[in-house]
N, C-alpha and C positions, 0 to 999 in steps of 0.2 A: 464294516464299511458303512459309508453314509451316502445319502442321495445328494443330488445337486442342490437341494434346498438346505442342506446342512442338518436335516433331521435324520437320525439313525434309521436305516432300513430294517424292516421286520417281515417275518413270515408268520401268518396266523397269530399276529399280535405279539410274537416273540422277537425281541431285539436281536440283531445280528452284530451290531457295532461293538467292537472291543472296548471303545472308549466309554461305553455305557454299562460295563460290567460292575456288579456290586463289589464291595471290599472282599466278601467271601461268597462263594456259591457260583452258580452257572450264569451265563449271559441271559438276561431277561428275568432273572429271579427277582430283581428289584425295579422292574420297569413296567409301567402301566401299559397294558395291551391296547392296540388300536381299536377304538370303538367300545372298550370296556367301561363300565361304570366306575367312576372315581372312588366309590365306596369300597370297591374290591381292594383298593390300596391298603385298607385297614387290616387285611388278612393275607396280603401278598408275600410270598417268600417266607422269611423267618418271622414275620409280624405276629403269628399266633403265639410265639414265645413271649413277645412283648405284651400282647393282650393278656395272656395268662398271668404274667408277672404283675402288671399294673392293677388288674382287677382283684387278684389275690391280695396285693398290698392294701388296696382300699378296703377290702373285706376284713382284713385283719384289724385295721384301725377302727373301722365302724363297728365291728363285732366287739372289740375291747371297750369302746366307749359306751355302746348301748347295753352292755352287760352290767353296767353300774348306773347308779342314780345320776341323771344329767345335772350338770352345774353350768354356770356361765362359761367357764373355760372349755367345756366340752365342744363348743362350736369351733374352736381353734383347730384341733386335729381333724374334725369332720370336714371343714371347709378346705383346709390345706390338702388333704388327700384327694378330695374331689377336684380341686384345681390342678393337681399334678396329673390326675387321670385325664383331664381334658387337654392339657398341653401335650401329653403323650400322644393322644389321638391326632392333635394338630401336626405333630412331626410325622406320624405314620402316614397320614393322608397325602402329604406333600412329597415325601421322599421319592416315590416311584414315577412322578410326572417327568416327561421329557419333551413333548411337543409344545409349541407355543400355546395352543388351546388348552392342553392339559395343565400346563404351568399356571395359566391365568385362572382357571377354575380352582385348581389346588391352592393357589395363593389366597383367593377369597375365602375359601373354607378354612384354611390355615389361620387366617386372621380372625375369622368368626369364632373358631374354637378357642383361640387364645384370648379373645375378648371375654368369653364366659369363664375360662380358666383363670385368667388374671383377676377377674372380678371376685372369684371365690378366694383366691390367694390374698387379695387386698382386704377382703372382709376378715379373713383369718388373722391378718396382721393387726387390724384394728382391734379385734377381740383380745389378742395377747397383750397389746399395748394398754388397753383399758384395764385388763386383769393385773398387769404389772404396776399400774399407777398407785395401787394401795400400799400402805406401809408394810415393811418387812419383805418386800419382793426385790431381789437383786436382778439387775439387767446384765445380760451377756455373761452369765456365771457358769455356763456349761458349753461343751462343744456343740450341742444341738442349737443353742441360742446363737452362737457365733456363726455357725454354718447357715442358720436360718437367715441371719442378717445379710450375709454375703449373697445367698440365693435370692432374697427379695430384691436387693439392689440390682443384681445382675440381670434378673429376668425382666424387671421393669425397664431398665435401660435397653435391653435387647428388644423389647416390644417397641420402644420409641424409634430405635434404628430401623427395625423391620418395616414399620408403618411409613416412616418418612422416605426410606430409600425406594419403596415401591409406589406409594401414592403421591408423594411430593418430591420427586427426584431433583427438582430445582434447588432444594436445600443443599444438595451436594454439587451443584453446578451443572446439572443436566443428567439425562438418562444414562449416558455412557459412563460418566464418573460414578453415578449411583450403583451401576452394575458391578463396579470393581469392589464395592463393599459387600456384595452378596456372599462371596466365599468366606469372608470373616464372620458374617452374620450366621452362616450355616455352621461353621466350625465352633463358634462360641455357643451355639444352641446345644450341641452335644456335650460340651463341658458343663454348661449350666444345668442340663438335665441330670448329669451325674452328681453334681453338687446337691440338687434337689433330692435325689434318692438317698444320698449320704446323710442329708438332714433328717429324713424319716428314720433311717437306721439309728442315727445318734439319739433320736427321741426315745428309743427303747431303753436307754440308760438314764433317762431323766428321773427325778424323784417321783413324779406323777406316775410314770410307767412302772417303776420298780415297786411302788407302794400301793397303787390303786389299779391301773389298767392291766398290768402284768403282760405287756406285749413281749413275746418271745424274740430275743435277738436273732436267733437263727432263721426264724420265719420271715422277718422283714428283710434280712440280708439276702436270703434265697430268692425272694420275690423280686428284689431290686436287681439281682444278677440276671434273672430271667428277662427283665425289661431290657437290659443292656445287650443280652444275647440276641434279642429280637430286633433291636434297633441298629446296633453297630454293623452287623454284616450287610445291611442294606445300604450303607453309605457308599456313594459313588465318588471316587477320588477326584474325577475331573470337576465335580461340582465344588470341590474344596480348592481347586486350582493346583492340584498335585499331579494331574495327568492331562495330557492334551485332549481336548474335546470341547463340547458345548459348554457355555457358561451357565 
């Protein structure tokens, strides 16, 4: 049930509104409690699974890179894994917000984390492009390269949409029209995150990984699955426009 203000009612910070139930789990498992620090959102509900997965994934990549002599290319996987870690935090911190004040704070932190994450990803892209500029280097010759291109394009477009719809809604003809884009932005975010994880998994089959880094396929796949197991159950269907409730 909801109060007259449209904000879901809660008891001791636990939401009672059926509309605010996560995709999996109990009511309130994916909702920030009244008066709770927004930083708790990083560990709320199934978030520990996502945290374990993304930190393990980063550790696998960084461990593999630093266990060998560093070369110019080494910065590419290091920066990309760091960027993916940061954008995962951006999703986790915003997911449980539900009141206007929580959403406002969460959105600002979401944007800040994405700024740092996308900066790392952009630097990683620059490194690989410079590396590929030399003779004898093929472009988009592997599933990892193709997925990486899709991921880069999608996440940067996603960032542009996210910033404009929230900070400059006039681009969409006003705040009400901009709000209608939110559900597509959210849904696209989950798809793009999955593509990002798939890109890392595909990297374990590249020549560099097979001959030098020796990243284990099963390890990165397991870590990626943990990330999804932590993020997906916290999805609230009404935020995707699939269930009646707050936008």
